[in-house]
C-alpha positions as CSV (number, residue, x, y, z in Angstrom):
1,M,9.0,-133.1,-139.1
2,I,10.2,-135.4,-136.7
3,L,11.1,-134.3,-133.9
4,R,14.5,-136.2,-132.4
5,L,15.0,-137.0,-128.3
6,V,18.6,-137.2,-127.3
7,P,18.8,-138.5,-122.9
8,A,20.8,-136.9,-121.3
9,F,21.8,-136.2,-117.6
10,S,21.2,-132.7,-115.5
11,A,23.2,-131.9,-113.4
12,G,20.9,-133.1,-110.4
13,D,22.0,-136.6,-112.0
14,H,18.3,-137.2,-113.1
15,P,17.1,-138.4,-116.7
16,T,16.3,-135.5,-119.3
17,G,16.7,-134.6,-122.6
18,L,17.3,-132.7,-125.6
19,L,14.6,-132.3,-127.6
20,Y,15.0,-131.6,-131.3
21,C,12.7,-129.4,-133.4
22,D,14.8,-128.1,-136.7
23,S,18.2,-128.5,-135.0
24,E,17.2,-126.1,-132.1
25,P,17.5,-129.0,-128.6
26,L,15.2,-127.9,-126.5
27,A,15.8,-129.2,-122.7
28,C,13.0,-131.9,-122.1
29,A,12.6,-134.0,-118.9
30,I,12.0,-137.7,-119.5
31,G,10.8,-140.5,-117.2
32,R,12.1,-141.1,-114.2
33,G,13.4,-144.4,-115.3
34,G,14.8,-142.9,-117.9
35,V,14.1,-144.4,-121.4
36,R,14.0,-147.9,-122.6
37,P,13.2,-149.8,-125.4
38,D,10.9,-152.5,-122.9
39,K,8.6,-150.4,-121.7
40,R,6.4,-151.8,-118.9
41,E,3.2,-149.8,-117.3
42,G,4.4,-148.0,-114.2
43,D,8.5,-148.6,-115.0
44,G,8.9,-144.5,-115.1
45,A,10.2,-145.2,-118.7
46,T,10.1,-143.2,-121.5
47,P,9.7,-145.3,-124.6
48,C,12.0,-145.3,-127.3
49,G,11.0,-145.7,-130.8
50,I,9.3,-143.9,-133.3
51,F,6.0,-142.8,-132.8
52,P,3.0,-140.4,-134.1
53,L,1.4,-137.2,-132.5
54,R,-2.2,-137.8,-132.5
55,R,-4.1,-135.1,-131.1
56,V,-3.5,-131.8,-128.3
57,F,-5.7,-131.6,-125.1
58,Y,-5.8,-127.8,-123.6
59,R,-6.6,-126.4,-121.1
60,P,-9.3,-123.2,-121.9
61,D,-9.4,-121.6,-118.0
62,R,-5.9,-121.4,-118.7
63,G,-4.9,-120.0,-122.1
64,P,-6.0,-120.1,-125.4
65,R,-6.6,-122.6,-128.3
66,P,-3.3,-123.4,-128.9
67,Q,-2.5,-122.6,-132.2
68,T,-1.8,-125.7,-134.4
69,A,-2.4,-128.0,-137.3
70,L,-3.0,-130.9,-135.0
71,P,-6.2,-131.9,-134.1
72,V,-7.5,-130.1,-130.5
73,D,-10.0,-130.3,-128.2
74,A,-10.3,-128.5,-124.8
75,L,-10.0,-130.1,-121.6
76,T,-13.3,-130.2,-119.1
77,E,-12.9,-132.2,-116.0
78,S,-14.1,-135.4,-117.3
79,H,-11.4,-136.5,-119.7
80,G,-9.5,-139.3,-118.5
81,W,-7.1,-141.6,-120.0
82,C,-7.3,-145.8,-118.8
83,D,-4.0,-147.2,-117.4
84,A,-5.1,-150.4,-116.0
85,P,-3.9,-153.1,-118.2
86,D,-6.3,-155.2,-117.2
87,D,-8.9,-152.8,-118.3
88,P,-10.9,-153.4,-122.5
89,A,-10.1,-149.0,-122.5
90,Y,-6.5,-149.6,-121.3
91,N,-4.3,-146.5,-123.2
92,T,-7.4,-144.9,-124.6
93,Q,-9.7,-142.1,-123.6
94,V,-12.5,-142.2,-121.2
95,R,-14.6,-140.3,-119.7
96,L,-14.8,-139.6,-115.3
97,P,-16.1,-140.6,-113.3
98,Y,-15.0,-144.6,-114.9
99,P,-16.1,-147.7,-113.4
100,G,-12.1,-148.9,-113.8
101,R,-8.7,-147.1,-112.9
102,A,-8.1,-143.9,-114.7
103,E,-5.7,-140.8,-114.9
104,Q,-7.2,-137.7,-114.7
105,L,-6.5,-135.0,-117.5
106,W,-7.8,-131.7,-115.7
107,R,-5.3,-131.8,-112.9
108,D,-5.0,-129.1,-110.4
109,D,-0.6,-128.8,-111.2
110,P,-0.4,-126.6,-114.7
111,L,1.5,-130.3,-116.7
112,Y,-1.7,-131.0,-117.9
113,D,-2.6,-127.7,-119.3
114,L,-1.6,-128.1,-123.0
115,I,-0.9,-131.9,-123.6
116,V,0.1,-134.1,-127.3
117,V,-0.9,-137.3,-127.2
118,I,1.9,-139.3,-128.6
119,G,1.1,-142.5,-130.6
120,Y,3.1,-145.0,-128.5
121,N,1.3,-149.1,-127.4
122,D,-2.5,-147.6,-129.2
123,D,-2.5,-149.5,-132.7
124,P,-2.6,-152.2,-131.6
125,V,-2.9,-151.7,-127.9
126,V,-1.3,-154.0,-125.6
127,P,-2.3,-154.6,-122.2
128,G,0.4,-153.9,-119.8
129,A,3.5,-152.3,-122.4
130,G,2.2,-149.0,-120.9
131,S,-0.1,-145.8,-121.3
132,A,-0.4,-142.2,-121.4
133,I,2.6,-141.3,-123.2
134,F,2.0,-137.6,-123.7
135,L,4.3,-134.5,-124.2
136,H,3.4,-132.2,-122.0
137,V,4.8,-129.1,-119.7
138,A,7.5,-129.4,-117.6
139,A,7.6,-129.6,-113.8
140,P,9.8,-126.9,-112.3
141,G,13.5,-127.8,-112.8
142,L,12.7,-130.1,-115.6
143,A,11.9,-133.0,-113.2
144,P,11.2,-136.8,-113.9
145,T,7.8,-137.7,-115.8
146,E,6.1,-140.9,-115.3
147,G,7.2,-142.1,-118.1
148,C,6.3,-138.9,-120.8
149,V,8.4,-136.1,-122.2
150,A,7.5,-132.4,-120.8
151,L,8.7,-129.1,-122.2
152,R,8.3,-125.8,-120.7
153,K,5.6,-124.3,-121.2
154,P,6.7,-121.8,-124.1
155,E,9.1,-124.1,-125.8
156,L,6.1,-126.0,-125.7
157,I,3.6,-123.7,-127.6
158,R,6.1,-122.6,-130.3
159,L,6.9,-126.6,-130.9
160,L,3.1,-127.0,-131.3
161,A,2.5,-124.0,-133.5
162,A,5.3,-126.2,-136.2
163,L,3.3,-129.6,-135.8
164,G,1.2,-130.6,-138.0
165,P,-0.7,-134.0,-139.1
166,G,1.7,-136.9,-140.4
167,D,4.2,-136.1,-137.8
168,R,6.4,-137.6,-135.2
169,I,8.7,-138.0,-132.9
170,E,12.0,-140.2,-132.3
171,I,12.9,-141.1,-129.0
172,L,16.5,-142.7,-129.0
173,D,17.5,-145.3,-126.2
174,E,20.2,-143.8,-124.2
175,G,22.4,-146.5,-126.1
176,Q,21.6,-145.9,-129.6
177,P,23.9,-143.8,-131.3
178,V,23.1,-140.6,-132.5
179,G,23.0,-139.8,-136.2
């Protein structure tokens, strides 16, 4: 299955998108910097392209293991993701505490209660091209992300049940024709 994300703008004039799964459009949040073909670390943009869906992480204290054919792991407080371009572990999962800069995946808010790792900039990793691009739970009002794609939790749970190995996400650039 290929999920297709088409950028749009909401009434609040911040970047959003429509994620199509079997032709059903799901409203989603995207990066505050919109969608860009030249994604860079820290620009707040969601990268455009076609990317594999690698695996799922979930918070076991906030819900059951999601039903999906993708590989699934329970998060712990030691899960992190390296986002330092000059670090050898850049754009990979790391164990916290980590000596370099890393994002903590075990968060106080619900945004990372469910995470699908999008295979962006991971084969091979290019330093500075962007890290930690996930499909995760959306903030209220589909507020913009730092570059990830985010869905409302019930929609993400329903989508996970349809996903499996080999599935991909296609993220279209704002100027790219749909069809």
